[in-house]
N, C-alpha and C positions, 0 to 999 in steps of 0.2 A: 456841679461839683461833687454832691454825695455819690452820685454813680460811678465816679472815677475811683472813690476811695473803697468800695467794697470788694473788686477784684484784687487788690493788694493784700487784703488780708485773708483771702481764700487760699492762695498758694502754699504758705507754710502749713495749713492744717492738712494739705492733701499729702506733702511730703512727710509728715508725722505718722499718717496712717500707712504708708509703703514701706517705711524702715522695718517696722517688726516683720513684715513679711520677708523682706530681703534677709533678715538675720535668720529667720526660721528655714529659709531655703538653703542659706549657708551652713547652718548647723545640720540639717538633713544630708547635705553634700558630704560633710566632713565625716558624719557618720557611716554613710554609704561607703566612702572610700576606706574608712578604717575597717569595715566588716567585710569589704569585698576580699574573697579568697586569693591570697598571694601564691605565686609559683613555689612549689617545694624544691629546695635544693637537694639535687641527687648527684651521684656519682655514676658516669656511664662510660661505655667502653664500646669500640666498634667491632662489628663481626668482620672477621679476616679470612683470607684463604692462604694457607701455607703448611710447612711441614707440621705433622703432629706425631708425636711419639708417644707409645705406651709402654712403660718399663715396669719391671719387678725389681724393687731397690731393697738390697740387704748387705750385710757384711761378708767378707770373704777372707781367705788366708791363701797366701801363695805357698807353694811347695815343689821341690824338686820332683820332676816328673819320674825319672828313673834312679832310684837310690839304691845302692848296694852295700849291705853289712858284711863285712870281712870278719869271718869266724876263724878260728883255730882248727885246720884240717886234723890235728892229732894232739893228744894230750902231752905235756912236757912243761918245763921251766920257760917261761916268757921272759925275755928280756924287756928292759924298761923301753917304753915308747915315747919319743921326744917330739913327735909331731903334735902340731896344735891345730884347732880348727881353723879352716880357711887356708891352710897350705895347698898349693897347687902340686898336683901328682900328674905321672905319665903312665899309661897302660903299660904293664910288663917291665918297666924300668925302675920306677921308685918304690924302694924297698920300706914298706909300712911297719913289719915287724919281723922279729927273729925268734924261732922256737927251738930250744935244746931239749932232746929227750934222752931218757936213760938208756944205758947200753943194752939193756934186756928187752926193750921194745920192739916190736914189730918182727920178730925172730919166728914167731909161731907161724907154721905152713898155712893154717886155714887164715890168719889176717893177711899174709902175703899173697894168697889167692885172691881175696877180696879187694885187695889194693890194686892187683892187676886188672881185676874185673872194672874197678871203677876208672882205670886209664883208658880202657877200650870203650866204656860208656861215655867218658868225657871227649872221646875223639870222634865218636859217632854224633854227640851234640854239637860239636863243632861243625862238622860236615853240614848237620841240617841247619845250623844258623847262618853258614855261608850261603846254602841255597836259598834260605828264606831272604837273605839280603839281596842276591840277585833277582828274587821275584819282586821284592819291594822296590828296587832300582828301575825294573822294567815297568812297573805300575807308576812310578813317579814320572818317567820319561814320557808314558801314554798321557797322564794327567796334565803334564805341563804342555804338551802339544795341543791337546783339546782346549786348554784355557787359551792358546795363542790363537786357535781357529775362532773361539767364541768371540774373542775381543774384535777380531777382524770382522767377524758377522755384526757383532753389535754397533761396530762404526757405520756399517753399510745399513743397519736398522732391519737386519733379516730376523734378529732373535730379540727377546725382551730382556731387560734388566735382571728379572728373576733368574733367567736361565744362565746368564753371565755370572751371576753370584753362585750358583749352584755348581758352574765349572770351577770358579775359583776356590769354593769350599772343597772340592775334590782334589785339587792340586794341591791345597795346604793339607790335606789328610794323607795324601800320598807322601808328601815330603816328611811328615811326622812319623810315618810308618818306616820311612827309608831310616831316619835317624834312630829310631828304636831298634831297628835290625842291625845296625852298625854298632850299637852298644850290646846287644846279644852277641854278637861274634866276639867281641872284646871279652865278655864274661866267660863264653866258652872256652875261649884260649886261656883264660886264666884259670879256669877250673881244671883244664887239661894240665897245664903246668903244675898245679898243686897236687893233682893225683899221681903225675910222674915222679914228684919230689918225694911223695909219701912212699910209694912202690919202691923206690930207689935206695931207701933206708933199710930196707929189709935184707940185706946181705948178711948171712950168718956169719957170726964172729967178727964182723967189722964194725968200728965204733960209729954210731950214726952222726951223720953230718947234720948241722943247725939247719933246720928247716926256715927257708928265706920265703917270706910272705909278700908278693910284689902288688901293686896297685891293679885292679881288675879293669878299669877304665881312665880315660883322661877326664880330669876334672879337679874338684877340690876336696879336702877332707871337711866333712860337715860336722862330725861329732867323734871325740875319742872316748870310747866306753872304759877301757882299762889302761892307765898309764903306768902303773907302777909295777915293778917285775913281780911275778908270782907264779905259782904252779896253776896251770889252766887245764880243765878237761877238753876232750874234742867237742868242736862245736860251740865253744865259748866265744861270744861276740867280742871282737876287739875295737874295730873302727867302723864308721860309716863313710861312705865315699859317694860322689855323684857329681854331676855337672851343674854348678850353681846358675848358669844362664839358661838351662833348659828347665824353664818354669811352668807350671801350670796353677790354676787358681780353683780352690774349693770354697764354693758359695753355699751357704746355709739358708735356705729358704722354707717358708711354711708349704705344707704338702698340697695345699690348694692352689698356690702360686706355681707350684713346680708342675702342675698338670699343663699349665699353659705353656710352659717353656719346651721348645724343640731343638733337637741337635742342630747345630748350624747358625743358631741365633746370635746376632750381634751382641757384644757385651762391652761396656765402657767402665774403666776402672779409675776411679776418682780417689782422692785422698791418701795416695801412695807415697807421697813425698816430693813428686814433680809438679811442674806447673800445668802440663797438659795431659788430658786424660789418655790411658792406655787403652787399645784395642785387643779384644779377644773374641774367640768363638766358642760356643758351647759344643762340648764334645760328647757328653753324656749326662743324663738325669738318672741318678741311681734308682734302682727298682724299689730299694727298701727304705722306708721311711723310719724314724726314731722319734722318741718322746722326749721332750726338753721342757724344764720348768723355766719360765721366764722371771723376769726380775719382780714381776708383781705377784708371783706365785701362781700363775696359771699353766696348765699342762697344754703343750703346743705338740703337733706333729709336725716335724720338720724333715727335709731331705736334702742331700747333697746335690749341687750342680757343679759339674767339672767342665772347666773351661780353659782352652789353650791360648796362650798369649801369641798375638799376631806380630806386633810390633818387634823389630829387631833388638837384639840385646845393647846396641849402641845407645838406644833411647833410654835405657834403664840400667845402667851400669852398677848402681848400687843397691838394686832391688834384690833381697836375697830370700832364703827360705824361711817360712813361717812368718812373713811380714803381713800386717793388717792392711786390707784395702776396702774400700766402699764400691760395690758393683752395681750396675744398672743393666739389667738384662733387658733386652728389646723384644718384646713378644707381639708388637704390631706398631706399624708406622705407615704414614700415607704423605707423601711429599706435597700434595695439594689438597688438603682437607679443609672445608668450609668450617669454621670454628668459631666458639664464643667463650668467655670466661665461664667457668663453672660455678662462680657465684652469682651469675644473672639468671639461673635456671633454678625453678622450684617445683615441688610437686602440689597439685590442687585437684581434688576429685578424681583421682586416678590418672592424671595427664600431667605431662611436663610443660609448664609455661614459663614465659617471660615477658617483660615489660619493654616496650620499644618506645623511644622518644621521637614522636612525630609532629611536626608543626608546633613544637612547645608543650605537647601533652603527651601522657602516658598512654600508651595503646597496648592492650593484652593480645599476646599471641600464644597459640598452641603448637609447639614444635615437637619434632621427632628426633632423637639423638641418637648417636652412635658410641664409638669408643671415647674414652676420656682417660686424663692422667691425673686428676684430681685439682689441675689448675685450669685446663681448658678442656672442652668437650666437642666432639664431632657434632654437626648439625646437618641433618639429612633433609628436613623439610621445615618450613614455618618461619625461617629467617633468610635475608637476602645479604650478599656481601655488602659492607659499607654502611649497613643500619647501625644505629647507636642503641644498645641494650643497657638498661638500669642494671647495676651491680648492688646486689645485697640490698633490694628494695625493702623499704620499712612499712610499718602498718598504715602510715598516711597515704602511701602511693596507691591510686587506685585507677581503673580505666577512664579516661576522660580528664584526669586532674592534671592543672597545669604544672609543669615541673621546668627547674633550671639546673644545667649542668654547671656543677662547680669544677670538676676536674675530668679528665679524660685519661684512663689507665692505658698503659702501653700494651699494644698487641701481643 
């Protein structure tokens, strides 16, 4: 009987000795779990392949390409000009102003000889302008034929896309030259008409006829400099006339950015009032820069870039002279560039590096970059398409550290 009572009292003593150890083990496990490093939340974005465009962005202003200031060919009494800005005019038909001269004007033999010489010079200028228009027309026909051949060769994959772009640029330039030559012929005819009218007023003893000044080109009146009737001298500016649909854009860029701009570069015009950007081509980068004080009081060297609008006037019927636009000049583009967000790249020890998410941990990579537009950068070496890079890594991110992606930014 006593031997059976001793085992019953030994079991509770053994359980009391094990419970403290179990509590200590649980406490140690809780401390270990609490101190175990947790994955750092990071923002990741994929490395993608697609079009990458590098642009020079700045403000620009539209202006009529060919504008003509109509002046008084002789001194006299100017009648009131009733025209307003925006009125449509026809070359050689629309009467812009009427000038009355005193009876004693242009009766001097020397002045009469000068007037007749101006008539002959204006006639020669008209012939030269006509010949230049024929030359421009021939160049336009040749450029149009070359463009048609280039398109067929491109369809057959004989030439590159760049050669097709060059052919298209030459065709556009030839068309603009032909248009300018047409305006030059109209202006030469106008100057000849005015010179003949002035010479006809020199008949001795005859009262001078009123001098009628007609429009030099087809277009619209841009400005009226003198509206009221008054006595004006020879050469006094009266009106400004031009074709309001024949526009170009003058873009003001920093001189260091202008060095990278080449004639023929593509230009996107935004914030002009329409829903879609307008297309333009760089025609000229002016060779002389100028100094401008910025809003912060800093001296800047700037240069004008002149671009021709490519889109037809039907797409911009309300765009006029001296309108503000925001221009993006394309200086480099690659339709299939391997690229990553610029915020994922950083400089360390003279090299460009990035963190890649691999198996839930951050891996440090050294990369070689190419062009960039501030938002995305071309990747030449070090990253592969589809890899996730950490955007704007903080101080806690290190090689081998566990990370957890919270969001994935759009490529």
